[in-house]
Backbone as XML, in Angstrom:
<?xml version="1.0"?>
<chain id="A" units="angstrom">
  <residue number="1" name="MET">
    <atom name="N" x="-25.226" y="-7.011" z="-33.927"/>
    <atom name="CA" x="-24.053" y="-6.617" z="-33.161"/>
    <atom name="C" x="-23.779" y="-7.619" z="-32.034"/>
  </residue>
  <residue number="2" name="ARG">
    <atom name="N" x="-24.815" y="-8.268" z="-31.520"/>
    <atom name="CA" x="-24.624" y="-9.205" z="-30.407"/>
    <atom name="C" x="-23.616" y="-10.296" z="-30.750"/>
  </residue>
  <residue number="3" name="GLN">
    <atom name="N" x="-23.791" y="-10.899" z="-31.924"/>
    <atom name="CA" x="-22.892" y="-11.982" z="-32.322"/>
    <atom name="C" x="-21.480" y="-11.468" z="-32.571"/>
  </residue>
  <residue number="4" name="SER">
    <atom name="N" x="-21.375" y="-10.235" z="-33.040"/>
    <atom name="CA" x="-20.063" y="-9.641" z="-33.250"/>
    <atom name="C" x="-19.345" y="-9.408" z="-31.920"/>
  </residue>
  <residue number="5" name="VAL">
    <atom name="N" x="-20.094" y="-8.998" z="-30.904"/>
    <atom name="CA" x="-19.523" y="-8.817" z="-29.555"/>
    <atom name="C" x="-18.986" y="-10.148" z="-29.043"/>
  </residue>
  <residue number="6" name="VAL">
    <atom name="N" x="-19.780" y="-11.196" z="-29.185"/>
    <atom name="CA" x="-19.360" y="-12.520" z="-28.723"/>
    <atom name="C" x="-18.142" y="-12.999" z="-29.517"/>
  </residue>
  <residue number="7" name="ALA">
    <atom name="N" x="-18.164" y="-12.801" z="-30.824"/>
    <atom name="CA" x="-17.026" y="-13.220" z="-31.657"/>
    <atom name="C" x="-15.752" y="-12.478" z="-31.252"/>
  </residue>
  <residue number="8" name="LYS">
    <atom name="N" x="-15.863" y="-11.193" z="-30.934"/>
    <atom name="CA" x="-14.693" y="-10.416" z="-30.518"/>
    <atom name="C" x="-14.162" y="-10.958" z="-29.193"/>
  </residue>
  <residue number="9" name="ALA">
    <atom name="N" x="-15.052" y="-11.259" z="-28.257"/>
    <atom name="CA" x="-14.618" y="-11.833" z="-26.975"/>
    <atom name="C" x="-13.947" y="-13.184" z="-27.197"/>
  </residue>
  <residue number="10" name="ARG">
    <atom name="N" x="-14.516" y="-14.006" z="-28.062"/>
    <atom name="CA" x="-13.910" y="-15.317" z="-28.354"/>
    <atom name="C" x="-12.550" y="-15.175" z="-29.028"/>
  </residue>
  <residue number="11" name="SER">
    <atom name="N" x="-12.339" y="-14.093" z="-29.745"/>
    <atom name="CA" x="-11.079" y="-13.914" z="-30.470"/>
    <atom name="C" x="-9.882" y="-13.746" z="-29.534"/>
  </residue>
  <residue number="12" name="VAL">
    <atom name="N" x="-10.136" y="-13.427" z="-28.272"/>
    <atom name="CA" x="-9.021" y="-13.245" z="-27.325"/>
    <atom name="C" x="-8.974" y="-14.353" z="-26.272"/>
  </residue>
  <residue number="13" name="ILE">
    <atom name="N" x="-9.712" y="-15.438" z="-26.495"/>
    <atom name="CA" x="-9.611" y="-16.587" z="-25.594"/>
    <atom name="C" x="-8.154" y="-17.042" z="-25.575"/>
  </residue>
  <residue number="14" name="GLY">
    <atom name="N" x="-7.639" y="-17.271" z="-24.388"/>
    <atom name="CA" x="-6.250" y="-17.660" z="-24.215"/>
    <atom name="C" x="-5.349" y="-16.512" z="-23.788"/>
  </residue>
  <residue number="15" name="THR">
    <atom name="N" x="-5.850" y="-15.277" z="-23.863"/>
    <atom name="CA" x="-5.057" y="-14.116" z="-23.430"/>
    <atom name="C" x="-4.888" y="-14.174" z="-21.911"/>
  </residue>
  <residue number="16" name="PRO">
    <atom name="N" x="-3.694" y="-13.951" z="-21.405"/>
    <atom name="CA" x="-3.457" y="-14.031" z="-19.957"/>
    <atom name="C" x="-4.210" y="-12.962" z="-19.161"/>
  </residue>
  <residue number="17" name="TYR">
    <atom name="N" x="-4.558" y="-13.327" z="-17.928"/>
    <atom name="CA" x="-5.129" y="-12.378" z="-16.976"/>
    <atom name="C" x="-4.032" y="-11.400" z="-16.563"/>
  </residue>
  <residue number="18" name="ARG">
    <atom name="N" x="-4.409" y="-10.152" z="-16.426"/>
    <atom name="CA" x="-3.505" y="-9.141" z="-15.881"/>
    <atom name="C" x="-4.341" y="-8.130" z="-15.130"/>
  </residue>
  <residue number="19" name="PHE">
    <atom name="N" x="-4.082" y="-7.956" z="-13.853"/>
    <atom name="CA" x="-4.805" y="-6.987" z="-13.046"/>
    <atom name="C" x="-4.673" y="-5.613" z="-13.689"/>
  </residue>
  <residue number="20" name="GLY">
    <atom name="N" x="-5.809" y="-4.959" z="-13.931"/>
    <atom name="CA" x="-5.812" y="-3.648" z="-14.566"/>
    <atom name="C" x="-5.658" y="-3.703" z="-16.075"/>
  </residue>
  <residue number="21" name="GLY">
    <atom name="N" x="-5.527" y="-4.908" z="-16.643"/>
    <atom name="CA" x="-5.286" y="-5.059" z="-18.076"/>
    <atom name="C" x="-6.514" y="-4.776" z="-18.917"/>
  </residue>
  <residue number="22" name="MET">
    <atom name="N" x="-6.274" y="-4.139" z="-20.068"/>
    <atom name="CA" x="-7.378" y="-3.760" z="-20.950"/>
    <atom name="C" x="-7.054" y="-3.975" z="-22.423"/>
  </residue>
  <residue number="23" name="SER">
    <atom name="N" x="-6.119" y="-4.884" z="-22.728"/>
    <atom name="CA" x="-5.805" y="-5.108" z="-24.142"/>
    <atom name="C" x="-5.317" y="-6.537" z="-24.353"/>
  </residue>
  <residue number="24" name="PRO">
    <atom name="N" x="-5.472" y="-7.031" z="-25.592"/>
    <atom name="CA" x="-4.991" y="-8.374" z="-25.891"/>
    <atom name="C" x="-3.469" y="-8.473" z="-25.837"/>
  </residue>
  <residue number="25" name="VAL">
    <atom name="N" x="-2.779" y="-7.350" z="-25.962"/>
    <atom name="CA" x="-1.320" y="-7.349" z="-25.921"/>
    <atom name="C" x="-0.827" y="-7.476" z="-24.483"/>
  </residue>
  <residue number="26" name="SER">
    <atom name="N" x="-1.406" y="-6.690" z="-23.576"/>
    <atom name="CA" x="-0.931" y="-6.698" z="-22.186"/>
    <atom name="C" x="-1.709" y="-7.649" z="-21.289"/>
  </residue>
  <residue number="27" name="GLY">
    <atom name="N" x="-2.866" y="-8.110" z="-21.722"/>
    <atom name="CA" x="-3.712" y="-8.976" z="-20.905"/>
    <atom name="C" x="-4.936" y="-8.228" z="-20.412"/>
  </residue>
  <residue number="28" name="PHE">
    <atom name="N" x="-5.848" y="-8.987" z="-19.788"/>
    <atom name="CA" x="-7.117" y="-8.428" z="-19.328"/>
    <atom name="C" x="-7.410" y="-8.838" z="-17.899"/>
  </residue>
  <residue number="29" name="ASP">
    <atom name="N" x="-8.029" y="-7.930" z="-17.138"/>
    <atom name="CA" x="-8.760" y="-8.379" z="-15.960"/>
    <atom name="C" x="-10.215" y="-8.503" z="-16.414"/>
  </residue>
  <residue number="30" name="CYS">
    <atom name="N" x="-11.105" y="-8.916" z="-15.534"/>
    <atom name="CA" x="-12.469" y="-9.225" z="-15.987"/>
    <atom name="C" x="-13.174" y="-8.006" z="-16.572"/>
  </residue>
  <residue number="31" name="SER">
    <atom name="N" x="-13.151" y="-6.883" z="-15.874"/>
    <atom name="CA" x="-13.862" y="-5.706" z="-16.370"/>
    <atom name="C" x="-13.139" y="-5.080" z="-17.557"/>
  </residue>
  <residue number="32" name="GLY">
    <atom name="N" x="-11.817" y="-5.202" z="-17.608"/>
    <atom name="CA" x="-11.053" y="-4.692" z="-18.740"/>
    <atom name="C" x="-11.408" y="-5.412" z="-20.032"/>
  </residue>
  <residue number="33" name="LEU">
    <atom name="N" x="-11.640" y="-6.718" z="-19.951"/>
    <atom name="CA" x="-12.069" y="-7.492" z="-21.120"/>
    <atom name="C" x="-13.399" y="-6.963" z="-21.635"/>
  </residue>
  <residue number="34" name="VAL">
    <atom name="N" x="-14.349" y="-6.769" z="-20.730"/>
    <atom name="CA" x="-15.680" y="-6.293" z="-21.116"/>
    <atom name="C" x="-15.574" y="-4.909" z="-21.766"/>
  </residue>
  <residue number="35" name="VAL">
    <atom name="N" x="-14.824" y="-4.005" z="-21.142"/>
    <atom name="CA" x="-14.647" y="-2.655" z="-21.697"/>
    <atom name="C" x="-14.035" y="-2.731" z="-23.088"/>
  </residue>
  <residue number="36" name="TRP">
    <atom name="N" x="-12.974" y="-3.512" z="-23.257"/>
    <atom name="CA" x="-12.284" y="-3.594" z="-24.541"/>
    <atom name="C" x="-13.204" y="-4.125" z="-25.633"/>
  </residue>
  <residue number="37" name="VAL">
    <atom name="N" x="-13.923" y="-5.209" z="-25.352"/>
    <atom name="CA" x="-14.809" y="-5.809" z="-26.356"/>
    <atom name="C" x="-15.853" y="-4.795" z="-26.811"/>
  </residue>
  <residue number="38" name="TYR">
    <atom name="N" x="-16.500" y="-4.138" z="-25.874"/>
    <atom name="CA" x="-17.532" y="-3.176" z="-26.250"/>
    <atom name="C" x="-16.948" y="-1.931" z="-26.897"/>
  </residue>
  <residue number="39" name="GLU">
    <atom name="N" x="-15.795" y="-1.505" z="-26.448"/>
    <atom name="CA" x="-15.137" y="-0.340" z="-27.040"/>
    <atom name="C" x="-14.870" y="-0.572" z="-28.527"/>
  </residue>
  <residue number="40" name="THR">
    <atom name="N" x="-14.513" y="-1.797" z="-28.917"/>
    <atom name="CA" x="-14.265" y="-2.097" z="-30.329"/>
    <atom name="C" x="-15.548" y="-2.020" z="-31.153"/>
  </residue>
  <residue number="41" name="HIS">
    <atom name="N" x="-16.689" y="-1.938" z="-30.468"/>
    <atom name="CA" x="-17.989" y="-1.799" z="-31.135"/>
    <atom name="C" x="-18.584" y="-0.404" z="-30.932"/>
  </residue>
  <residue number="42" name="GLY">
    <atom name="N" x="-17.771" y="0.521" z="-30.441"/>
    <atom name="CA" x="-18.226" y="1.889" z="-30.270"/>
    <atom name="C" x="-19.105" y="2.128" z="-29.057"/>
  </residue>
  <residue number="43" name="VAL">
    <atom name="N" x="-19.100" y="1.191" z="-28.115"/>
    <atom name="CA" x="-19.912" y="1.326" z="-26.903"/>
    <atom name="C" x="-18.987" y="1.657" z="-25.734"/>
  </residue>
  <residue number="44" name="ASP">
    <atom name="N" x="-19.233" y="2.782" z="-25.101"/>
    <atom name="CA" x="-18.420" y="3.242" z="-23.981"/>
    <atom name="C" x="-19.004" y="2.699" z="-22.680"/>
  </residue>
  <residue number="45" name="LEU">
    <atom name="N" x="-18.193" y="1.962" z="-21.925"/>
    <atom name="CA" x="-18.642" y="1.389" z="-20.649"/>
    <atom name="C" x="-17.757" y="1.868" z="-19.510"/>
  </residue>
  <residue number="46" name="PRO">
    <atom name="N" x="-18.300" y="1.859" z="-18.298"/>
    <atom name="CA" x="-17.466" y="2.177" z="-17.130"/>
    <atom name="C" x="-16.369" y="1.129" z="-16.962"/>
  </residue>
  <residue number="47" name="ARG">
    <atom name="N" x="-15.270" y="1.509" z="-16.337"/>
    <atom name="CA" x="-14.102" y="0.636" z="-16.210"/>
    <atom name="C" x="-14.251" y="-0.465" z="-15.171"/>
  </residue>
  <residue number="48" name="THR">
    <atom name="N" x="-14.884" y="-0.183" z="-14.043"/>
    <atom name="CA" x="-14.893" y="-1.177" z="-12.965"/>
    <atom name="C" x="-16.133" y="-2.062" z="-12.995"/>
  </residue>
  <residue number="49" name="THR">
    <atom name="N" x="-15.986" y="-3.229" z="-12.412"/>
    <atom name="CA" x="-17.105" y="-4.162" z="-12.330"/>
    <atom name="C" x="-18.270" y="-3.544" z="-11.570"/>
  </residue>
  <residue number="50" name="TRP">
    <atom name="N" x="-17.979" y="-2.848" z="-10.480"/>
    <atom name="CA" x="-19.053" y="-2.229" z="-9.697"/>
    <atom name="C" x="-19.831" y="-1.246" z="-10.557"/>
  </residue>
  <residue number="51" name="GLU">
    <atom name="N" x="-19.138" y="-0.460" z="-11.363"/>
    <atom name="CA" x="-19.819" y="0.495" z="-12.243"/>
    <atom name="C" x="-20.560" y="-0.222" z="-13.373"/>
  </residue>
  <residue number="52" name="GLN">
    <atom name="N" x="-19.996" y="-1.302" z="-13.879"/>
    <atom name="CA" x="-20.661" y="-2.054" z="-14.946"/>
    <atom name="C" x="-21.966" y="-2.676" z="-14.463"/>
  </residue>
  <residue number="53" name="THR">
    <atom name="N" x="-22.067" y="-2.900" z="-13.170"/>
    <atom name="CA" x="-23.297" y="-3.458" z="-12.592"/>
    <atom name="C" x="-24.477" y="-2.515" z="-12.783"/>
  </residue>
  <residue number="54" name="ARG">
    <atom name="N" x="-24.190" y="-1.247" z="-13.043"/>
    <atom name="CA" x="-25.251" y="-0.262" z="-13.230"/>
    <atom name="C" x="-25.362" y="0.228" z="-14.687"/>
  </residue>
  <residue number="55" name="ALA">
    <atom name="N" x="-24.540" y="-0.296" z="-15.580"/>
    <atom name="CA" x="-24.565" y="0.137" z="-16.984"/>
    <atom name="C" x="-25.789" y="-0.430" z="-17.700"/>
  </residue>
  <residue number="56" name="GLY">
    <atom name="N" x="-26.263" y="0.275" z="-18.696"/>
    <atom name="CA" x="-27.372" y="-0.225" z="-19.505"/>
    <atom name="C" x="-28.618" y="-0.466" z="-18.690"/>
  </residue>
  <residue number="57" name="GLN">
    <atom name="N" x="-29.344" y="-1.508" z="-19.053"/>
    <atom name="CA" x="-30.578" y="-1.839" z="-18.333"/>
    <atom name="C" x="-30.494" y="-3.228" z="-17.726"/>
  </residue>
  <residue number="58" name="ALA">
    <atom name="N" x="-31.163" y="-3.391" z="-16.601"/>
    <atom name="CA" x="-31.207" y="-4.694" z="-15.928"/>
    <atom name="C" x="-32.054" y="-5.663" z="-16.741"/>
  </residue>
  <residue number="59" name="VAL">
    <atom name="N" x="-31.612" y="-6.924" z="-16.750"/>
    <atom name="CA" x="-32.320" y="-7.988" z="-17.459"/>
    <atom name="C" x="-32.400" y="-9.191" z="-16.522"/>
  </residue>
  <residue number="60" name="PRO">
    <atom name="N" x="-33.556" y="-9.851" z="-16.428"/>
    <atom name="CA" x="-33.614" y="-11.081" z="-15.623"/>
    <atom name="C" x="-32.668" y="-12.138" z="-16.200"/>
  </residue>
  <residue number="61" name="ALA">
    <atom name="N" x="-32.040" y="-12.894" z="-15.325"/>
    <atom name="CA" x="-31.061" y="-13.900" z="-15.755"/>
    <atom name="C" x="-31.649" y="-14.913" z="-16.735"/>
  </residue>
  <residue number="62" name="ASP">
    <atom name="N" x="-32.927" y="-15.198" z="-16.613"/>
    <atom name="CA" x="-33.534" y="-16.172" z="-17.524"/>
    <atom name="C" x="-33.900" y="-15.557" z="-18.882"/>
  </residue>
  <residue number="63" name="GLN">
    <atom name="N" x="-33.555" y="-14.276" z="-19.085"/>
    <atom name="CA" x="-33.833" y="-13.612" z="-20.359"/>
    <atom name="C" x="-32.560" y="-13.050" z="-21.000"/>
  </residue>
  <residue number="64" name="MET">
    <atom name="N" x="-31.413" y="-13.630" z="-20.629"/>
    <atom name="CA" x="-30.142" y="-13.174" z="-21.195"/>
    <atom name="C" x="-30.084" y="-13.431" z="-22.691"/>
  </residue>
  <residue number="65" name="HIS">
    <atom name="N" x="-29.410" y="-12.501" z="-23.384"/>
    <atom name="CA" x="-29.115" y="-12.656" z="-24.813"/>
    <atom name="C" x="-27.601" y="-12.587" z="-24.981"/>
  </residue>
  <residue number="66" name="PRO">
    <atom name="N" x="-27.075" y="-13.229" z="-26.029"/>
    <atom name="CA" x="-25.644" y="-13.096" z="-26.289"/>
    <atom name="C" x="-25.241" y="-11.625" z="-26.316"/>
  </residue>
  <residue number="67" name="GLY">
    <atom name="N" x="-24.115" y="-11.335" z="-25.706"/>
    <atom name="CA" x="-23.628" y="-9.969" z="-25.630"/>
    <atom name="C" x="-23.983" y="-9.247" z="-24.349"/>
  </residue>
  <residue number="68" name="ASP">
    <atom name="N" x="-24.896" y="-9.785" z="-23.563"/>
    <atom name="CA" x="-25.219" y="-9.162" z="-22.276"/>
    <atom name="C" x="-24.048" y="-9.320" z="-21.310"/>
  </residue>
  <residue number="69" name="ILE">
    <atom name="N" x="-23.916" y="-8.371" z="-20.406"/>
    <atom name="CA" x="-22.890" y="-8.443" z="-19.364"/>
    <atom name="C" x="-23.457" y="-9.246" z="-18.206"/>
  </residue>
  <residue number="70" name="VAL">
    <atom name="N" x="-22.694" y="-10.231" z="-17.743"/>
    <atom name="CA" x="-23.101" y="-11.054" z="-16.603"/>
    <atom name="C" x="-22.185" y="-10.708" z="-15.436"/>
  </residue>
  <residue number="71" name="VAL">
    <atom name="N" x="-22.791" y="-10.371" z="-14.301"/>
    <atom name="CA" x="-22.029" y="-10.022" z="-13.104"/>
    <atom name="C" x="-22.304" y="-11.074" z="-12.035"/>
  </residue>
  <residue number="72" name="PHE">
    <atom name="N" x="-21.240" y="-11.572" z="-11.431"/>
    <atom name="CA" x="-21.332" y="-12.598" z="-10.398"/>
    <atom name="C" x="-20.914" y="-12.019" z="-9.059"/>
  </residue>
  <residue number="73" name="LYS">
    <atom name="N" x="-21.534" y="-12.487" z="-7.998"/>
    <atom name="CA" x="-21.107" y="-12.141" z="-6.646"/>
    <atom name="C" x="-20.358" y="-13.354" z="-6.120"/>
  </residue>
  <residue number="74" name="LEU">
    <atom name="N" x="-19.085" y="-13.146" z="-5.774"/>
    <atom name="CA" x="-18.216" y="-14.235" z="-5.339"/>
    <atom name="C" x="-17.657" y="-13.945" z="-3.960"/>
  </residue>
  <residue number="75" name="GLY">
    <atom name="N" x="-17.045" y="-14.925" z="-3.370"/>
    <atom name="CA" x="-16.405" y="-14.757" z="-2.071"/>
    <atom name="C" x="-17.376" y="-15.026" z="-0.926"/>
  </residue>
  <residue number="76" name="GLY">
    <atom name="N" x="-16.840" y="-14.966" z="0.264"/>
    <atom name="CA" x="-17.631" y="-15.256" z="1.458"/>
    <atom name="C" x="-17.909" y="-14.006" z="2.262"/>
  </residue>
  <residue number="77" name="LYS">
    <atom name="N" x="-17.164" y="-13.848" z="3.361"/>
    <atom name="CA" x="-17.378" y="-12.708" z="4.249"/>
    <atom name="C" x="-17.021" y="-11.388" z="3.583"/>
  </residue>
  <residue number="78" name="GLN">
    <atom name="N" x="-16.098" y="-11.414" z="2.650"/>
    <atom name="CA" x="-15.708" y="-10.223" z="1.883"/>
    <atom name="C" x="-16.087" y="-10.440" z="0.417"/>
  </residue>
  <residue number="79" name="PRO">
    <atom name="N" x="-17.378" y="-10.353" z="0.085"/>
    <atom name="CA" x="-17.794" y="-10.621" z="-1.294"/>
    <atom name="C" x="-17.230" y="-9.593" z="-2.271"/>
  </residue>
  <residue number="80" name="TYR">
    <atom name="N" x="-17.059" y="-10.031" z="-3.485"/>
    <atom name="CA" x="-16.602" y="-9.157" z="-4.559"/>
    <atom name="C" x="-17.342" y="-9.543" z="-5.829"/>
  </residue>
  <residue number="81" name="LEU">
    <atom name="N" x="-17.281" y="-8.679" z="-6.822"/>
    <atom name="CA" x="-17.983" y="-8.916" z="-8.072"/>
    <atom name="C" x="-17.008" y="-9.315" z="-9.173"/>
  </residue>
  <residue number="82" name="HIS">
    <atom name="N" x="-17.508" y="-10.090" z="-10.105"/>
    <atom name="CA" x="-16.741" y="-10.556" z="-11.257"/>
    <atom name="C" x="-17.657" y="-10.426" z="-12.474"/>
  </residue>
  <residue number="83" name="THR">
    <atom name="N" x="-17.110" y="-10.071" z="-13.619"/>
    <atom name="CA" x="-17.945" y="-9.837" z="-14.790"/>
    <atom name="C" x="-17.445" y="-10.582" z="-16.023"/>
  </residue>
  <residue number="84" name="GLY">
    <atom name="N" x="-18.377" y="-10.846" z="-16.918"/>
    <atom name="CA" x="-18.069" y="-11.499" z="-18.183"/>
    <atom name="C" x="-19.138" y="-11.179" z="-19.205"/>
  </residue>
  <residue number="85" name="ILE">
    <atom name="N" x="-19.047" y="-11.788" z="-20.359"/>
    <atom name="CA" x="-19.988" y="-11.548" z="-21.458"/>
    <atom name="C" x="-20.716" y="-12.850" z="-21.770"/>
  </residue>
  <residue number="86" name="TYR">
    <atom name="N" x="-22.050" y="-12.790" z="-21.735"/>
    <atom name="CA" x="-22.841" y="-13.972" z="-22.056"/>
    <atom name="C" x="-22.659" y="-14.299" z="-23.535"/>
  </residue>
  <residue number="87" name="ALA">
    <atom name="N" x="-22.334" y="-15.554" z="-23.826"/>
    <atom name="CA" x="-22.038" y="-15.977" z="-25.200"/>
    <atom name="C" x="-23.174" y="-16.759" z="-25.844"/>
  </residue>
  <residue number="88" name="GLY">
    <atom name="N" x="-24.234" y="-17.035" z="-25.081"/>
    <atom name="CA" x="-25.313" y="-17.877" z="-25.582"/>
    <atom name="C" x="-25.043" y="-19.325" z="-25.211"/>
  </residue>
  <residue number="89" name="GLY">
    <atom name="N" x="-26.039" y="-20.172" z="-25.370"/>
    <atom name="CA" x="-25.859" y="-21.590" z="-25.073"/>
    <atom name="C" x="-25.447" y="-21.857" z="-23.639"/>
  </residue>
  <residue number="90" name="ASN">
    <atom name="N" x="-25.859" y="-20.969" z="-22.730"/>
    <atom name="CA" x="-25.565" y="-21.098" z="-21.295"/>
    <atom name="C" x="-24.068" y="-21.011" z="-20.983"/>
  </residue>
  <residue number="91" name="THR">
    <atom name="N" x="-23.316" y="-20.253" z="-21.806"/>
    <atom name="CA" x="-21.888" y="-20.048" z="-21.555"/>
    <atom name="C" x="-21.583" y="-18.553" z="-21.474"/>
  </residue>
  <residue number="92" name="PHE">
    <atom name="N" x="-20.449" y="-18.233" z="-20.889"/>
    <atom name="CA" x="-19.989" y="-16.854" z="-20.831"/>
    <atom name="C" x="-18.478" y="-16.830" z="-21.020"/>
  </residue>
  <residue number="93" name="ILE">
    <atom name="N" x="-17.961" y="-15.667" z="-21.418"/>
    <atom name="CA" x="-16.531" y="-15.480" z="-21.666"/>
    <atom name="C" x="-16.030" y="-14.480" z="-20.641"/>
  </residue>
  <residue number="94" name="HIS">
    <atom name="N" x="-14.893" y="-14.818" z="-20.011"/>
    <atom name="CA" x="-14.367" y="-13.944" z="-18.959"/>
    <atom name="C" x="-12.878" y="-14.146" z="-18.792"/>
  </residue>
  <residue number="95" name="SER">
    <atom name="N" x="-12.270" y="-13.211" z="-18.061"/>
    <atom name="CA" x="-10.863" y="-13.316" z="-17.674"/>
    <atom name="C" x="-10.868" y="-13.609" z="-16.177"/>
  </residue>
  <residue number="96" name="PRO">
    <atom name="N" x="-10.584" y="-14.853" z="-15.785"/>
    <atom name="CA" x="-10.931" y="-15.324" z="-14.447"/>
    <atom name="C" x="-10.132" y="-14.793" z="-13.258"/>
  </residue>
  <residue number="97" name="ARG">
    <atom name="N" x="-8.827" y="-14.861" z="-13.316"/>
    <atom name="CA" x="-8.044" y="-14.503" z="-12.113"/>
    <atom name="C" x="-6.560" y="-14.568" z="-12.454"/>
  </residue>
  <residue number="98" name="SER">
    <atom name="N" x="-5.747" y="-14.104" z="-11.525"/>
    <atom name="CA" x="-4.304" y="-14.151" z="-11.691"/>
    <atom name="C" x="-3.871" y="-15.581" z="-12.009"/>
  </residue>
  <residue number="99" name="GLY">
    <atom name="N" x="-3.043" y="-15.733" z="-13.012"/>
    <atom name="CA" x="-2.587" y="-17.054" z="-13.439"/>
    <atom name="C" x="-3.508" y="-17.701" z="-14.456"/>
  </residue>
  <residue number="100" name="GLY">
    <atom name="N" x="-4.687" y="-17.128" z="-14.657"/>
    <atom name="CA" x="-5.648" y="-17.683" z="-15.607"/>
    <atom name="C" x="-5.554" y="-17.006" z="-16.967"/>
  </residue>
  <residue number="101" name="ARG">
    <atom name="N" x="-6.405" y="-17.452" z="-17.855"/>
    <atom name="CA" x="-6.483" y="-16.892" z="-19.207"/>
    <atom name="C" x="-7.948" y="-16.703" z="-19.570"/>
  </residue>
  <residue number="102" name="VAL">
    <atom name="N" x="-8.213" y="-15.798" z="-20.496"/>
    <atom name="CA" x="-9.576" y="-15.588" z="-20.976"/>
    <atom name="C" x="-10.098" y="-16.933" z="-21.459"/>
  </residue>
  <residue number="103" name="ARG">
    <atom name="N" x="-11.315" y="-17.248" z="-21.046"/>
    <atom name="CA" x="-11.899" y="-18.532" z="-21.433"/>
    <atom name="C" x="-13.422" y="-18.458" z="-21.460"/>
  </residue>
  <residue number="104" name="GLU">
    <atom name="N" x="-14.014" y="-19.478" z="-22.062"/>
    <atom name="CA" x="-15.467" y="-19.617" z="-22.120"/>
    <atom name="C" x="-15.849" y="-20.761" z="-21.195"/>
  </residue>
  <residue number="105" name="GLU">
    <atom name="N" x="-16.844" y="-20.499" z="-20.348"/>
    <atom name="CA" x="-17.270" y="-21.509" z="-19.375"/>
    <atom name="C" x="-18.786" y="-21.615" z="-19.322"/>
  </residue>
  <residue number="106" name="SER">
    <atom name="N" x="-19.257" y="-22.722" z="-18.816"/>
    <atom name="CA" x="-20.682" y="-22.945" z="-18.643"/>
    <atom name="C" x="-21.193" y="-22.218" z="-17.399"/>
  </residue>
  <residue number="107" name="LEU">
    <atom name="N" x="-22.362" y="-21.630" z="-17.525"/>
    <atom name="CA" x="-23.009" y="-20.995" z="-16.373"/>
    <atom name="C" x="-23.595" y="-22.029" z="-15.421"/>
  </residue>
  <residue number="108" name="SER">
    <atom name="N" x="-23.733" y="-23.252" z="-15.873"/>
    <atom name="CA" x="-24.318" y="-24.272" z="-15.010"/>
    <atom name="C" x="-23.256" y="-25.107" z="-14.291"/>
  </residue>
  <residue number="109" name="GLY">
    <atom name="N" x="-21.986" y="-24.734" z="-14.460"/>
    <atom name="CA" x="-20.917" y="-25.426" z="-13.751"/>
    <atom name="C" x="-21.067" y="-25.244" z="-12.245"/>
  </residue>
  <residue number="110" name="ALA">
    <atom name="N" x="-20.479" y="-26.143" z="-11.492"/>
    <atom name="CA" x="-20.622" y="-26.140" z="-10.035"/>
    <atom name="C" x="-20.227" y="-24.803" z="-9.407"/>
  </residue>
  <residue number="111" name="TYR">
    <atom name="N" x="-19.187" y="-24.160" z="-9.928"/>
    <atom name="CA" x="-18.735" y="-22.911" z="-9.321"/>
    <atom name="C" x="-19.652" y="-21.733" z="-9.638"/>
  </residue>
  <residue number="112" name="TRP">
    <atom name="N" x="-20.122" y="-21.622" z="-10.892"/>
    <atom name="CA" x="-20.861" y="-20.443" z="-11.329"/>
    <atom name="C" x="-22.354" y="-20.513" z="-11.061"/>
  </residue>
  <residue number="113" name="ALA">
    <atom name="N" x="-22.895" y="-21.716" z="-10.990"/>
    <atom name="CA" x="-24.344" y="-21.869" z="-10.807"/>
    <atom name="C" x="-24.810" y="-21.140" z="-9.546"/>
  </residue>
  <residue number="114" name="GLY">
    <atom name="N" x="-25.821" y="-20.337" z="-9.683"/>
    <atom name="CA" x="-26.402" y="-19.643" z="-8.535"/>
    <atom name="C" x="-25.650" y="-18.408" z="-8.073"/>
  </residue>
  <residue number="115" name="ARG">
    <atom name="N" x="-24.600" y="-18.003" z="-8.783"/>
    <atom name="CA" x="-23.827" y="-16.829" z="-8.333"/>
    <atom name="C" x="-24.055" y="-15.590" z="-9.193"/>
  </residue>
  <residue number="116" name="ILE">
    <atom name="N" x="-25.002" y="-15.656" z="-10.112"/>
    <atom name="CA" x="-25.273" y="-14.479" z="-10.929"/>
    <atom name="C" x="-25.888" y="-13.400" z="-10.042"/>
  </residue>
  <residue number="117" name="HIS">
    <atom name="N" x="-25.267" y="-12.244" z="-10.058"/>
    <atom name="CA" x="-25.702" y="-11.099" z="-9.250"/>
    <atom name="C" x="-26.546" y="-10.138" z="-10.081"/>
  </residue>
  <residue number="118" name="ALA">
    <atom name="N" x="-26.176" y="-9.964" z="-11.345"/>
    <atom name="CA" x="-26.890" y="-9.038" z="-12.233"/>
    <atom name="C" x="-26.593" y="-9.382" z="-13.671"/>
  </residue>
  <residue number="119" name="VAL">
    <atom name="N" x="-27.511" y="-9.023" z="-14.527"/>
    <atom name="CA" x="-27.310" y="-9.098" z="-15.976"/>
    <atom name="C" x="-27.658" y="-7.713" z="-16.519"/>
  </residue>
  <residue number="120" name="ARG">
    <atom name="N" x="-26.775" y="-7.172" z="-17.352"/>
    <atom name="CA" x="-26.967" y="-5.828" z="-17.882"/>
    <atom name="C" x="-26.931" y="-5.869" z="-19.403"/>
  </residue>
  <residue number="121" name="ARG">
    <atom name="N" x="-27.906" y="-5.236" z="-20.014"/>
    <atom name="CA" x="-27.975" y="-5.158" z="-21.472"/>
    <atom name="C" x="-27.539" y="-3.759" z="-21.894"/>
  </residue>
  <residue number="122" name="VAL">
    <atom name="N" x="-26.458" y="-3.699" z="-22.655"/>
    <atom name="CA" x="-25.929" y="-2.397" z="-23.080"/>
    <atom name="C" x="-26.068" y="-2.188" z="-24.588"/>
  </residue>
  <residue number="123" name="ILE">
    <atom name="N" x="-26.533" y="-3.206" z="-25.307"/>
    <atom name="CA" x="-26.837" y="-3.076" z="-26.739"/>
    <atom name="C" x="-28.208" y="-3.671" z="-26.986"/>
  </residue>
  <residue number="124" name="LYS">
    <atom name="N" x="-28.892" y="-3.160" z="-27.951"/>
    <atom name="CA" x="-30.249" y="-3.635" z="-28.268"/>
    <atom name="C" x="-30.208" y="-4.887" z="-29.095"/>
  </residue>
</chain>
C-alpha cells in the first residue's frame, strides 16, 4: 500500500494550491492533499495539520518509509506546521502555498533541511 499511496500523491503533481482544498478538481492545501490521498486508500485521517501530527504512530525521521506523513515546523516568531507525504529517496510530495502547485521536493534542500517536526506512520 505504501507505493500506492506515493503513486496517488504523484498523480496530482501540478494541481494548484487552494486554502481548504481537498480534491484534484478544486485544488489542495497541504493537509487536504494528505487526507485525500489516504482517503482513496480507505484510511481516515484528521483534517488539520495539527491533528495529523498526532495521527498513527511516531517514527524517527531517520526511519521514514514511503507513505509516512512528514510534518515540518516553519516560520519564525509565529511558527506553523506544514505536512506532506514521504515518497522515498529523500523526497516528499506536498502542496506548498498560495500560488504554488503540488510538487515533489528533496528533504535535503536548503529550505526543508532541519525543519522536520514529526513523522507519523498511519499504514503498516
